NUTIDREN-298940 format. One line per field, with one value per residue (C-alpha): residue in one letter; x negated, y, z; residue number from 1. Coordinates in steps of 0.05 Angstrom, whole numbers, always signed. Layout:
! residues N
aa: (a / ...)
u: (X / ...)
v: (Y / ...)
w: (Z / ...)
i: (NUM / ...)
//
This chain:
! residues 607
aa: (m / a / s / r / i / e / d / y / g / l / l / g / d / l / h / t / a / a / l / v / g / a / d / g / s / i / d / w / l / c / l / p / r / f / d / s / p / a / c / f / a / a / l / l / g / d / d / g / h / g / c / w / r / l / g / p / a / a / g / g / r / c / t / r / r / r / y / r / g / d / t / l / i / l / e / t / e / w / e / t / p / e / g / t / v / r / v / t / d / a / m / p / p / r / d / g / e / a / d / l / v / r / v / v / e / g / l / s / g / r / v / p / m / r / t / v / m / r / l / r / f / g / y / g / r / v / e / p / w / i / r / c / h / d / g / h / l / s / a / i / a / g / p / d / a / a / w / l / d / a / d / v / p / l / s / v / e / d / a / a / a / r / a / d / f / t / v / a / a / g / e / r / v / a / f / t / l / v / h / q / r / s / h / e / d / r / p / l / p / p / d / p / l / e / a / l / e / h / t / e / a / f / w / t / d / w / m / g / a / l / r / y / e / g / e / w / g / e / a / v / r / r / s / l / v / t / l / k / a / l / t / y / h / p / t / g / g / i / a / a / a / a / t / t / s / l / p / e / d / l / g / g / v / r / n / w / d / y / r / f / c / w / l / r / d / a / a / f / v / l / q / a / l / l / g / t / g / f / i / s / e / a / d / a / w / r / q / w / l / l / r / a / a / a / g / d / p / a / e / l / q / i / m / y / g / l / d / g / r / h / w / l / p / e / l / e / l / d / w / l / p / g / y / e / g / s / a / p / v / r / i / g / n / a / a / t / g / q / f / q / l / d / v / w / g / e / t / l / d / a / l / h / l / a / r / d / a / d / l / e / a / d / q / n / a / w / d / l / q / k / a / l / l / h / f / l / e / d / h / w / d / e / p / d / d / s / l / w / e / v / r / g / e / q / r / h / f / v / h / s / k / v / m / a / w / a / g / f / d / r / a / v / r / a / v / e / d / y / g / l / d / g / p / v / r / r / l / r / e / l / r / d / r / v / h / a / q / v / c / e / r / g / f / d / p / e / r / g / t / f / t / q / f / y / g / s / n / g / l / d / a / a / l / l / l / i / p / q / v / g / f / l / p / w / d / d / p / r / v / v / g / t / v / e / a / v / q / r / e / l / a / r / d / g / f / l / l / r / y / d / p / d / a / d / g / g / v / d / g / l / p / g / d / e / g / v / f / l / a / c / t / f / w / l / v / e / g / l / h / g / i / g / r / e / r / e / a / h / d / l / f / e / r / l / l / g / v / r / n / d / l / g / l / l / s / e / e / l / d / a / a / t / g / r / h / l / g / n / t / p / q / a / y / s / h / v / g / l / v / n / a / a / r / h / l / s / g / a / h / r / a / a / e / p / r / a / i / a / p / q / d / p / s / h / e / e / d)
u: (-896 / -945 / -998 / -991 / -1003 / -1066 / -1094 / -1107 / -1171 / -1176 / -1210 / -1209 / -1239 / -1215 / -1156 / -1119 / -1126 / -1117 / -1101 / -1137 / -1112 / -1155 / -1137 / -1170 / -1106 / -1098 / -1024 / -1019 / -1049 / -1019 / -1051 / -1077 / -1060 / -1038 / -967 / -963 / -920 / -954 / -981 / -992 / -930 / -929 / -937 / -864 / -840 / -875 / -928 / -879 / -882 / -956 / -1020 / -1091 / -1117 / -1191 / -1218 / -1231 / -1185 / -1162 / -1136 / -1134 / -1156 / -1227 / -1278 / -1304 / -1305 / -1337 / -1351 / -1422 / -1447 / -1409 / -1379 / -1314 / -1349 / -1313 / -1349 / -1305 / -1334 / -1305 / -1339 / -1310 / -1328 / -1362 / -1403 / -1400 / -1379 / -1374 / -1327 / -1349 / -1295 / -1302 / -1270 / -1326 / -1311 / -1290 / -1280 / -1239 / -1207 / -1196 / -1244 / -1236 / -1297 / -1297 / -1361 / -1363 / -1429 / -1448 / -1484 / -1490 / -1465 / -1418 / -1349 / -1289 / -1257 / -1192 / -1167 / -1095 / -1078 / -1006 / -1001 / -931 / -924 / -868 / -870 / -866 / -810 / -845 / -880 / -935 / -953 / -1016 / -1066 / -1133 / -1192 / -1265 / -1287 / -1230 / -1155 / -1109 / -1042 / -998 / -930 / -902 / -953 / -999 / -1055 / -1106 / -1165 / -1195 / -1266 / -1295 / -1357 / -1315 / -1262 / -1192 / -1125 / -1054 / -998 / -930 / -952 / -1012 / -1087 / -1120 / -1187 / -1215 / -1290 / -1345 / -1398 / -1464 / -1513 / -1548 / -1497 / -1453 / -1387 / -1360 / -1291 / -1274 / -1205 / -1200 / -1137 / -1123 / -1063 / -1038 / -1043 / -1117 / -1176 / -1200 / -1255 / -1321 / -1320 / -1371 / -1430 / -1407 / -1473 / -1488 / -1418 / -1431 / -1498 / -1464 / -1409 / -1458 / -1500 / -1439 / -1416 / -1486 / -1498 / -1430 / -1441 / -1507 / -1466 / -1442 / -1455 / -1429 / -1471 / -1417 / -1397 / -1361 / -1401 / -1382 / -1307 / -1313 / -1352 / -1302 / -1244 / -1278 / -1292 / -1218 / -1197 / -1243 / -1214 / -1144 / -1168 / -1145 / -1211 / -1184 / -1145 / -1172 / -1104 / -1103 / -1049 / -1016 / -1024 / -1038 / -970 / -895 / -840 / -880 / -830 / -831 / -782 / -790 / -727 / -700 / -687 / -741 / -783 / -812 / -860 / -924 / -965 / -959 / -993 / -960 / -974 / -971 / -1032 / -1073 / -1098 / -1113 / -1150 / -1190 / -1209 / -1234 / -1272 / -1302 / -1319 / -1360 / -1396 / -1355 / -1348 / -1337 / -1279 / -1249 / -1254 / -1223 / -1165 / -1156 / -1154 / -1102 / -1062 / -1065 / -1042 / -987 / -959 / -962 / -896 / -834 / -845 / -771 / -785 / -843 / -838 / -864 / -899 / -922 / -950 / -1024 / -1028 / -983 / -920 / -856 / -805 / -808 / -738 / -724 / -703 / -690 / -721 / -668 / -709 / -760 / -736 / -783 / -838 / -811 / -741 / -746 / -702 / -691 / -758 / -763 / -805 / -805 / -783 / -719 / -749 / -778 / -710 / -710 / -722 / -779 / -799 / -865 / -897 / -900 / -940 / -983 / -1001 / -1019 / -1059 / -1097 / -1116 / -1139 / -1180 / -1214 / -1229 / -1257 / -1302 / -1331 / -1305 / -1314 / -1265 / -1205 / -1160 / -1105 / -1105 / -1088 / -1036 / -1003 / -1005 / -971 / -916 / -907 / -904 / -850 / -807 / -824 / -804 / -734 / -723 / -762 / -699 / -661 / -651 / -690 / -703 / -767 / -836 / -809 / -762 / -700 / -639 / -590 / -566 / -611 / -633 / -680 / -739 / -791 / -851 / -823 / -818 / -888 / -916 / -877 / -913 / -979 / -966 / -955 / -1015 / -1062 / -1039 / -1054 / -1123 / -1135 / -1121 / -1158 / -1218 / -1228 / -1201 / -1149 / -1090 / -1025 / -972 / -1007 / -958 / -898 / -935 / -952 / -880 / -856 / -909 / -888 / -813 / -822 / -866 / -814 / -756 / -793 / -812 / -741 / -700 / -748 / -774 / -737 / -759 / -725 / -766 / -827 / -833 / -818 / -764 / -755 / -706 / -669 / -623 / -649 / -655 / -707 / -781 / -826 / -899 / -911 / -904 / -975 / -998 / -976 / -1044 / -1081 / -1053 / -1066 / -993 / -1011 / -1077 / -1092 / -1090 / -1021 / -974 / -923 / -974 / -996 / -923 / -908 / -968 / -948 / -874 / -889 / -935 / -884 / -822 / -848 / -900 / -889 / -943 / -990 / -980 / -933 / -868 / -859 / -793 / -737 / -691 / -633 / -641 / -587 / -541 / -591 / -629 / -655 / -590 / -620 / -605 / -658 / -721 / -793 / -862 / -908 / -940 / -1015 / -1029 / -986 / -1025 / -1090 / -1057 / -1044 / -1119 / -1133 / -1078 / -1103 / -1174 / -1150 / -1115 / -1175 / -1157 / -1220 / -1229 / -1157 / -1167 / -1230 / -1197 / -1137 / -1183 / -1219 / -1151 / -1134 / -1200 / -1181 / -1118 / -1156 / -1160 / -1225 / -1245 / -1232 / -1166 / -1103 / -1032 / -980 / -950 / -958 / -913 / -942 / -913 / -943 / -1001 / -975 / -987 / -925 / -913 / -953 / -1027 / -1081 / -1051 / -1090 / -1055 / -1079 / -1151 / -1152 / -1126 / -1183 / -1236 / -1207 / -1198 / -1270 / -1293 / -1250 / -1278 / -1349 / -1341 / -1351 / -1283 / -1294 / -1320 / -1258 / -1205 / -1154 / -1154 / -1089 / -1059 / -1017 / -957 / -972 / -930 / -925 / -905 / -978 / -1002 / -1015 / -979)
v: (+984 / +1042 / +1052 / +1103 / +1173 / +1180 / +1116 / +1150 / +1180 / +1231 / +1227 / +1285 / +1315 / +1387 / +1372 / +1318 / +1274 / +1202 / +1173 / +1109 / +1068 / +1034 / +969 / +991 / +1006 / +1069 / +1084 / +1155 / +1185 / +1236 / +1243 / +1286 / +1341 / +1346 / +1362 / +1310 / +1248 / +1195 / +1131 / +1101 / +1117 / +1061 / +1115 / +1131 / +1061 / +994 / +959 / +954 / +1030 / +1028 / +1018 / +992 / +947 / +928 / +890 / +822 / +768 / +754 / +826 / +867 / +934 / +956 / +951 / +1023 / +1077 / +1145 / +1199 / +1201 / +1265 / +1327 / +1296 / +1263 / +1196 / +1147 / +1085 / +1031 / +968 / +902 / +851 / +783 / +712 / +703 / +767 / +843 / +883 / +956 / +990 / +1060 / +1103 / +1169 / +1215 / +1253 / +1327 / +1334 / +1379 / +1330 / +1264 / +1237 / +1182 / +1139 / +1097 / +1038 / +1000 / +936 / +922 / +859 / +875 / +805 / +735 / +719 / +752 / +730 / +794 / +810 / +869 / +880 / +943 / +960 / +1022 / +1051 / +1118 / +1168 / +1163 / +1087 / +1081 / +1067 / +1000 / +1008 / +962 / +927 / +893 / +859 / +875 / +855 / +876 / +924 / +932 / +986 / +1009 / +1055 / +1085 / +1148 / +1205 / +1168 / +1118 / +1089 / +1043 / +997 / +972 / +920 / +879 / +817 / +784 / +814 / +780 / +806 / +777 / +808 / +873 / +879 / +874 / +823 / +793 / +746 / +745 / +735 / +786 / +766 / +808 / +856 / +848 / +903 / +898 / +963 / +985 / +1049 / +1075 / +1130 / +1168 / +1203 / +1225 / +1166 / +1202 / +1216 / +1169 / +1127 / +1164 / +1130 / +1102 / +1133 / +1095 / +1079 / +1091 / +1154 / +1179 / +1169 / +1206 / +1263 / +1267 / +1268 / +1322 / +1365 / +1365 / +1373 / +1434 / +1463 / +1457 / +1496 / +1560 / +1549 / +1607 / +1583 / +1578 / +1569 / +1508 / +1448 / +1450 / +1379 / +1393 / +1460 / +1429 / +1372 / +1420 / +1464 / +1403 / +1384 / +1455 / +1453 / +1385 / +1416 / +1469 / +1465 / +1484 / +1511 / +1567 / +1573 / +1557 / +1517 / +1465 / +1465 / +1389 / +1330 / +1297 / +1305 / +1282 / +1255 / +1267 / +1317 / +1270 / +1196 / +1170 / +1241 / +1289 / +1341 / +1318 / +1371 / +1377 / +1414 / +1406 / +1480 / +1545 / +1588 / +1663 / +1666 / +1621 / +1673 / +1716 / +1656 / +1620 / +1683 / +1691 / +1619 / +1622 / +1692 / +1679 / +1617 / +1642 / +1613 / +1678 / +1649 / +1606 / +1666 / +1707 / +1651 / +1647 / +1723 / +1720 / +1665 / +1709 / +1769 / +1728 / +1692 / +1755 / +1797 / +1821 / +1849 / +1856 / +1839 / +1771 / +1754 / +1682 / +1650 / +1596 / +1582 / +1524 / +1509 / +1549 / +1605 / +1573 / +1603 / +1549 / +1493 / +1461 / +1414 / +1343 / +1280 / +1213 / +1163 / +1101 / +1115 / +1096 / +1146 / +1138 / +1091 / +1103 / +1179 / +1201 / +1237 / +1239 / +1308 / +1338 / +1413 / +1460 / +1500 / +1548 / +1586 / +1620 / +1645 / +1717 / +1715 / +1786 / +1767 / +1747 / +1819 / +1837 / +1775 / +1789 / +1861 / +1838 / +1786 / +1836 / +1886 / +1832 / +1818 / +1893 / +1896 / +1837 / +1875 / +1828 / +1860 / +1918 / +1905 / +1963 / +1913 / +1893 / +1964 / +1973 / +1908 / +1931 / +1996 / +1959 / +1912 / +1972 / +2004 / +1942 / +1934 / +2006 / +1992 / +1923 / +1918 / +1929 / +1870 / +1801 / +1743 / +1668 / +1672 / +1642 / +1574 / +1572 / +1559 / +1538 / +1570 / +1641 / +1699 / +1741 / +1798 / +1754 / +1790 / +1759 / +1782 / +1854 / +1851 / +1830 / +1887 / +1932 / +1900 / +1913 / +1988 / +1990 / +1959 / +2009 / +2067 / +2039 / +2031 / +2106 / +2129 / +2083 / +2072 / +2136 / +2101 / +2142 / +2136 / +2174 / +2165 / +2208 / +2167 / +2102 / +2123 / +2142 / +2074 / +2038 / +2075 / +2065 / +1989 / +1988 / +2025 / +1982 / +1916 / +1940 / +1963 / +1907 / +1848 / +1851 / +1823 / +1865 / +1818 / +1758 / +1800 / +1770 / +1783 / +1738 / +1697 / +1748 / +1809 / +1789 / +1717 / +1673 / +1632 / +1641 / +1630 / +1609 / +1661 / +1714 / +1693 / +1730 / +1798 / +1816 / +1780 / +1827 / +1888 / +1904 / +1909 / +1898 / +1833 / +1866 / +1897 / +1867 / +1851 / +1809 / +1773 / +1760 / +1733 / +1686 / +1659 / +1652 / +1616 / +1568 / +1557 / +1548 / +1516 / +1469 / +1395 / +1353 / +1413 / +1425 / +1475 / +1470 / +1522 / +1541 / +1505 / +1478 / +1478 / +1549 / +1600 / +1546 / +1515 / +1568 / +1527 / +1495 / +1425 / +1361 / +1323 / +1342 / +1352 / +1343 / +1395 / +1440 / +1436 / +1504 / +1537 / +1502 / +1530 / +1599 / +1585 / +1571 / +1640 / +1671 / +1641 / +1663 / +1733 / +1745 / +1721 / +1648 / +1624 / +1557 / +1537 / +1557 / +1515 / +1455 / +1459 / +1464 / +1401 / +1366 / +1386 / +1359 / +1294 / +1285 / +1286 / +1217 / +1178 / +1216 / +1285 / +1296 / +1330 / +1328 / +1382 / +1358 / +1308 / +1265 / +1287 / +1227 / +1173 / +1210 / +1194 / +1244 / +1273 / +1314 / +1322 / +1306 / +1330 / +1398 / +1460 / +1503 / +1456 / +1455 / +1531 / +1537 / +1494 / +1535 / +1602 / +1580 / +1555 / +1622 / +1658 / +1618 / +1627 / +1702 / +1699 / +1730 / +1798 / +1837 / +1821 / +1826 / +1882 / +1936 / +1953 / +2019 / +2060 / +2096 / +2168 / +2230 / +2237 / +2310 / +2333 / +2287 / +2305 / +2274)
w: (+2743 / +2737 / +2790 / +2846 / +2820 / +2863 / +2832 / +2765 / +2739 / +2683 / +2616 / +2567 / +2504 / +2510 / +2464 / +2503 / +2564 / +2586 / +2654 / +2675 / +2734 / +2786 / +2752 / +2688 / +2651 / +2610 / +2621 / +2592 / +2529 / +2481 / +2412 / +2383 / +2435 / +2507 / +2485 / +2429 / +2437 / +2480 / +2449 / +2518 / +2561 / +2612 / +2665 / +2654 / +2641 / +2636 / +2594 / +2536 / +2529 / +2514 / +2553 / +2546 / +2601 / +2604 / +2664 / +2693 / +2667 / +2738 / +2743 / +2806 / +2831 / +2822 / +2878 / +2868 / +2816 / +2806 / +2755 / +2729 / +2760 / +2742 / +2679 / +2657 / +2644 / +2689 / +2716 / +2745 / +2778 / +2799 / +2844 / +2829 / +2851 / +2784 / +2786 / +2780 / +2719 / +2702 / +2652 / +2629 / +2598 / +2562 / +2510 / +2475 / +2465 / +2392 / +2334 / +2292 / +2308 / +2378 / +2403 / +2464 / +2483 / +2532 / +2547 / +2589 / +2622 / +2661 / +2726 / +2755 / +2741 / +2684 / +2689 / +2646 / +2617 / +2582 / +2542 / +2520 / +2481 / +2465 / +2422 / +2421 / +2388 / +2400 / +2477 / +2475 / +2425 / +2360 / +2350 / +2297 / +2240 / +2265 / +2219 / +2233 / +2187 / +2188 / +2258 / +2271 / +2278 / +2250 / +2277 / +2234 / +2245 / +2212 / +2217 / +2265 / +2254 / +2301 / +2292 / +2345 / +2336 / +2383 / +2393 / +2404 / +2360 / +2366 / +2356 / +2351 / +2392 / +2408 / +2373 / +2419 / +2407 / +2452 / +2467 / +2520 / +2528 / +2580 / +2597 / +2630 / +2669 / +2621 / +2565 / +2537 / +2499 / +2469 / +2445 / +2407 / +2391 / +2339 / +2321 / +2255 / +2215 / +2175 / +2107 / +2117 / +2107 / +2164 / +2201 / +2217 / +2288 / +2335 / +2361 / +2432 / +2468 / +2429 / +2445 / +2519 / +2514 / +2476 / +2529 / +2586 / +2553 / +2540 / +2612 / +2640 / +2595 / +2612 / +2687 / +2678 / +2677 / +2749 / +2797 / +2864 / +2927 / +2980 / +3019 / +2990 / +2925 / +2903 / +2910 / +2874 / +2817 / +2808 / +2808 / +2756 / +2712 / +2718 / +2700 / +2639 / +2620 / +2619 / +2570 / +2498 / +2464 / +2398 / +2433 / +2503 / +2533 / +2598 / +2608 / +2677 / +2679 / +2634 / +2644 / +2641 / +2687 / +2745 / +2801 / +2858 / +2893 / +2880 / +2847 / +2839 / +2781 / +2795 / +2736 / +2690 / +2631 / +2652 / +2588 / +2573 / +2595 / +2648 / +2648 / +2724 / +2727 / +2690 / +2748 / +2792 / +2736 / +2719 / +2792 / +2795 / +2729 / +2736 / +2809 / +2791 / +2729 / +2672 / +2633 / +2564 / +2589 / +2624 / +2561 / +2519 / +2569 / +2566 / +2489 / +2492 / +2540 / +2493 / +2434 / +2471 / +2504 / +2441 / +2412 / +2444 / +2519 / +2529 / +2500 / +2547 / +2570 / +2633 / +2592 / +2522 / +2482 / +2480 / +2415 / +2441 / +2412 / +2440 / +2425 / +2478 / +2476 / +2534 / +2514 / +2553 / +2532 / +2551 / +2531 / +2586 / +2656 / +2689 / +2741 / +2794 / +2767 / +2770 / +2713 / +2668 / +2632 / +2601 / +2545 / +2534 / +2588 / +2591 / +2642 / +2582 / +2578 / +2649 / +2671 / +2721 / +2737 / +2768 / +2702 / +2679 / +2741 / +2738 / +2665 / +2681 / +2741 / +2700 / +2645 / +2698 / +2732 / +2665 / +2657 / +2728 / +2711 / +2651 / +2599 / +2531 / +2524 / +2480 / +2461 / +2445 / +2519 / +2541 / +2486 / +2509 / +2582 / +2564 / +2528 / +2587 / +2635 / +2594 / +2601 / +2674 / +2688 / +2662 / +2694 / +2759 / +2800 / +2771 / +2803 / +2772 / +2776 / +2818 / +2804 / +2826 / +2766 / +2809 / +2770 / +2818 / +2826 / +2807 / +2866 / +2886 / +2904 / +2946 / +2910 / +2843 / +2869 / +2899 / +2831 / +2798 / +2847 / +2828 / +2755 / +2767 / +2814 / +2763 / +2712 / +2760 / +2771 / +2696 / +2687 / +2749 / +2747 / +2673 / +2642 / +2600 / +2576 / +2614 / +2654 / +2721 / +2761 / +2739 / +2750 / +2821 / +2834 / +2809 / +2850 / +2913 / +2900 / +2893 / +2956 / +2997 / +2973 / +2988 / +3058 / +3072 / +3041 / +3040 / +3112 / +3172 / +3232 / +3282 / +3259 / +3240 / +3170 / +3097 / +3069 / +3006 / +2976 / +3000 / +3057 / +3058 / +3119 / +3083 / +3071 / +3011 / +3010 / +2956 / +3010 / +3029 / +2966 / +2993 / +3021 / +2965 / +2912 / +2957 / +2973 / +3048 / +3084 / +3120 / +3189 / +3178 / +3232 / +3177 / +3141 / +3205 / +3223 / +3153 / +3152 / +3221 / +3202 / +3137 / +3173 / +3228 / +3184 / +3120 / +3149 / +3142 / +3177 / +3171 / +3096 / +3064 / +3025 / +2971 / +3005 / +3042 / +2987 / +3037 / +3062 / +3044 / +3019 / +2970 / +2933 / +2875 / +2852 / +2847 / +2887 / +2926 / +2963 / +2944 / +2973 / +3003 / +2951 / +2950 / +2918 / +2971 / +3026 / +2996 / +3000 / +3074 / +3082 / +3054 / +3096 / +3161 / +3145 / +3126 / +3192 / +3232 / +3247 / +3213 / +3249 / +3234 / +3161 / +3157 / +3188 / +3141 / +3081 / +3103 / +3110 / +3039 / +3013 / +3048 / +3006 / +2940 / +2909 / +2908 / +2844 / +2873 / +2836 / +2861 / +2835 / +2845 / +2911 / +2967 / +3009 / +3075 / +3113 / +3068 / +3035 / +2965 / +2909 / +2876 / +2814 / +2751 / +2753 / +2754 / +2770 / +2749 / +2802 / +2857 / +2833 / +2822 / +2893 / +2918 / +2882 / +2904 / +2976 / +2979 / +2951 / +3003 / +3061 / +3035 / +3025 / +2950 / +2935 / +2966 / +2907 / +2866 / +2921 / +2908 / +2960 / +2994 / +2969 / +3016 / +2985 / +2967 / +2960 / +2885 / +2887 / +2887 / +2831 / +2759 / +2699)
i: (1 / 2 / 3 / 4 / 5 / 6 / 7 / 8 / 9 / 10 / 11 / 12 / 13 / 14 / 15 / 16 / 17 / 18 / 19 / 20 / 21 / 22 / 23 / 24 / 25 / 26 / 27 / 28 / 29 / 30 / 31 / 32 / 33 / 34 / 35 / 36 / 37 / 38 / 39 / 40 / 41 / 42 / 43 / 44 / 45 / 46 / 47 / 48 / 49 / 50 / 51 / 52 / 53 / 54 / 55 / 56 / 57 / 58 / 59 / 60 / 61 / 62 / 63 / 64 / 65 / 66 / 67 / 68 / 69 / 70 / 71 / 72 / 73 / 74 / 75 / 76 / 77 / 78 / 79 / 80 / 81 / 82 / 83 / 84 / 85 / 86 / 87 / 88 / 89 / 90 / 91 / 92 / 93 / 94 / 95 / 96 / 97 / 98 / 99 / 100 / 101 / 102 / 103 / 104 / 105 / 106 / 107 / 108 / 109 / 110 / 111 / 112 / 113 / 114 / 115 / 116 / 117 / 118 / 119 / 120 / 121 / 122 / 123 / 124 / 125 / 126 / 127 / 128 / 129 / 130 / 131 / 132 / 133 / 134 / 135 / 136 / 137 / 138 / 139 / 140 / 141 / 142 / 143 / 144 / 145 / 146 / 147 / 148 / 149 / 150 / 151 / 152 / 153 / 154 / 155 / 156 / 157 / 158 / 159 / 160 / 161 / 162 / 163 / 164 / 165 / 166 / 167 / 168 / 169 / 170 / 171 / 172 / 173 / 174 / 175 / 176 / 177 / 178 / 179 / 180 / 181 / 182 / 183 / 184 / 185 / 186 / 187 / 188 / 189 / 190 / 191 / 192 / 193 / 194 / 195 / 196 / 197 / 198 / 199 / 200 / 201 / 202 / 203 / 204 / 205 / 206 / 207 / 208 / 209 / 210 / 211 / 212 / 213 / 214 / 215 / 216 / 217 / 218 / 219 / 220 / 221 / 222 / 223 / 224 / 225 / 226 / 227 / 228 / 229 / 230 / 231 / 232 / 233 / 234 / 235 / 236 / 237 / 238 / 239 / 240 / 241 / 242 / 243 / 244 / 245 / 246 / 247 / 248 / 249 / 250 / 251 / 252 / 253 / 254 / 255 / 256 / 257 / 258 / 259 / 260 / 261 / 262 / 263 / 264 / 265 / 266 / 267 / 268 / 269 / 270 / 271 / 272 / 273 / 274 / 275 / 276 / 277 / 278 / 279 / 280 / 281 / 282 / 283 / 284 / 285 / 286 / 287 / 288 / 289 / 290 / 291 / 292 / 293 / 294 / 295 / 296 / 297 / 298 / 299 / 300 / 301 / 302 / 303 / 304 / 305 / 306 / 307 / 308 / 309 / 310 / 311 / 312 / 313 / 314 / 315 / 316 / 317 / 318 / 319 / 320 / 321 / 322 / 323 / 324 / 325 / 326 / 327 / 328 / 329 / 330 / 331 / 332 / 333 / 334 / 335 / 336 / 337 / 338 / 339 / 340 / 341 / 342 / 343 / 344 / 345 / 346 / 347 / 348 / 349 / 350 / 351 / 352 / 353 / 354 / 355 / 356 / 357 / 358 / 359 / 360 / 361 / 362 / 363 / 364 / 365 / 366 / 367 / 368 / 369 / 370 / 371 / 372 / 373 / 374 / 375 / 376 / 377 / 378 / 379 / 380 / 381 / 382 / 383 / 384 / 385 / 386 / 387 / 388 / 389 / 390 / 391 / 392 / 393 / 394 / 395 / 396 / 397 / 398 / 399 / 400 / 401 / 402 / 403 / 404 / 405 / 406 / 407 / 408 / 409 / 410 / 411 / 412 / 413 / 414 / 415 / 416 / 417 / 418 / 419 / 420 / 421 / 422 / 423 / 424 / 425 / 426 / 427 / 428 / 429 / 430 / 431 / 432 / 433 / 434 / 435 / 436 / 437 / 438 / 439 / 440 / 441 / 442 / 443 / 444 / 445 / 446 / 447 / 448 / 449 / 450 / 451 / 452 / 453 / 454 / 455 / 456 / 457 / 458 / 459 / 460 / 461 / 462 / 463 / 464 / 465 / 466 / 467 / 468 / 469 / 470 / 471 / 472 / 473 / 474 / 475 / 476 / 477 / 478 / 479 / 480 / 481 / 482 / 483 / 484 / 485 / 486 / 487 / 488 / 489 / 490 / 491 / 492 / 493 / 494 / 495 / 496 / 497 / 498 / 499 / 500 / 501 / 502 / 503 / 504 / 505 / 506 / 507 / 508 / 509 / 510 / 511 / 512 / 513 / 514 / 515 / 516 / 517 / 518 / 519 / 520 / 521 / 522 / 523 / 524 / 525 / 526 / 527 / 528 / 529 / 530 / 531 / 532 / 533 / 534 / 535 / 536 / 537 / 538 / 539 / 540 / 541 / 542 / 543 / 544 / 545 / 546 / 547 / 548 / 549 / 550 / 551 / 552 / 553 / 554 / 555 / 556 / 557 / 558 / 559 / 560 / 561 / 562 / 563 / 564 / 565 / 566 / 567 / 568 / 569 / 570 / 571 / 572 / 573 / 574 / 575 / 576 / 577 / 578 / 579 / 580 / 581 / 582 / 583 / 584 / 585 / 586 / 587 / 588 / 589 / 590 / 591 / 592 / 593 / 594 / 595 / 596 / 597 / 598 / 599 / 600 / 601 / 602 / 603 / 604 / 605 / 606 / 607)
//
């Protein structure tokens, strides 16, 4: 059985990522990219689906572990009756083939050690042809090849590479795994200690760009490192998570593939990166966004591949039983075919945010915005599937309309503040029409709150974004009432659900339950702070920091009753939420916060 989700640490080389359990087992690794088939897939099955364990021969959970400073070099230590040993794991940032380095170091005594590596390509389905050579081992299957080099003799048993050895105080034993396409020549293995030095230097230099002086610096830095680790360096795209099919409901069917880039993440990611000094990463993300969204605005998708690929068909892998029996295991994501109105507004908002931050001007960005606005003008009044990708009936979701408003508002500002060409009178009219409709049809005056969709009895945590995007000011009674209603009705043990799956007869069309959503709870932190409940906001933020695992990582959701992490991990949305909430509480967000715009009488405005 795989470890608990919160027991995993993250390794990454800006092309892909690996998950390492507290027992020293790498149970998830896709090569050569985040969205490639996994060669270690025990996370979604068992050891027979591929893993690489390295630790004391007696087994067991480590005594302690940590990242080396602000890097992705993971140091895991075991104290045993025979002595103490450390395993240092890293994936050096790369330009070519993928390298995974593991170095065993004796700290005291003499500790018997064991390594067992089962490579299984194709998400655990394909057993490679394994051969031992002088000092190394090769594994080949179809298009994939991997080479394992070790400082100790390796043997092959049951299609697995094995070694038993003893490490004494002061001794080091290194292992390197290199992946390459099988039709290409074997690459030279890296020197393990040089690879660790290179990895440490890379992360240290990268963190030198940080410009954040608020509270909770350690948590912010770790979240930014995690966000960088989820970046696909060749394109600047940022994966929503490193995994697929980790369940939102243990044993249930809410299991999705998150190894893609969501457009709705764009504005939040840009806020986090720009607000902490990482300008080049923000610009690379904007360029990815421009390339991915280019084309017919009617064909805009909610997500794209790491390289901007449009086609992400959803398939089920029936040979994998799923994490703790949570089936089906899915790759690809059928939500690409949904109509989610908010993404037009979020894309427009993100591009305007980049303009406000003085990223280098790009005429293509404004041309794209104008095309998106033309589509939005014709379709903003249609029902959609919501930002939560519900698979039930389409409805007039309030958040979707608010983001349509934001799209028109950012276009008005582009014309007024930057002198760009556009029909400003018509854009103002559209902005005001959307605003009036949302306030009339999306607000329940008896309960004093906006609702999930027009006429709904349910609420939605995304309503907390109404003041953040400038639709209404923080001190508006409707905003205060909405923050309080969302906290009251969607809270579970102090954390927030995205929405109540049972409200209005079951809005999402799926069976089962789900955990509390961590990004939404960070939005509540900002909401409480925004309406003046600062101590409560501070306390909730501290509680959220407390649910990070021992390495500072967050998944998508949490079982509030047990404290177990749920959903794909580590989750970019959760870590972006942490960074932006810390900035909000520290006052570092104010320069970039949208101002609330009151509806105007368009009859006196120019075209």
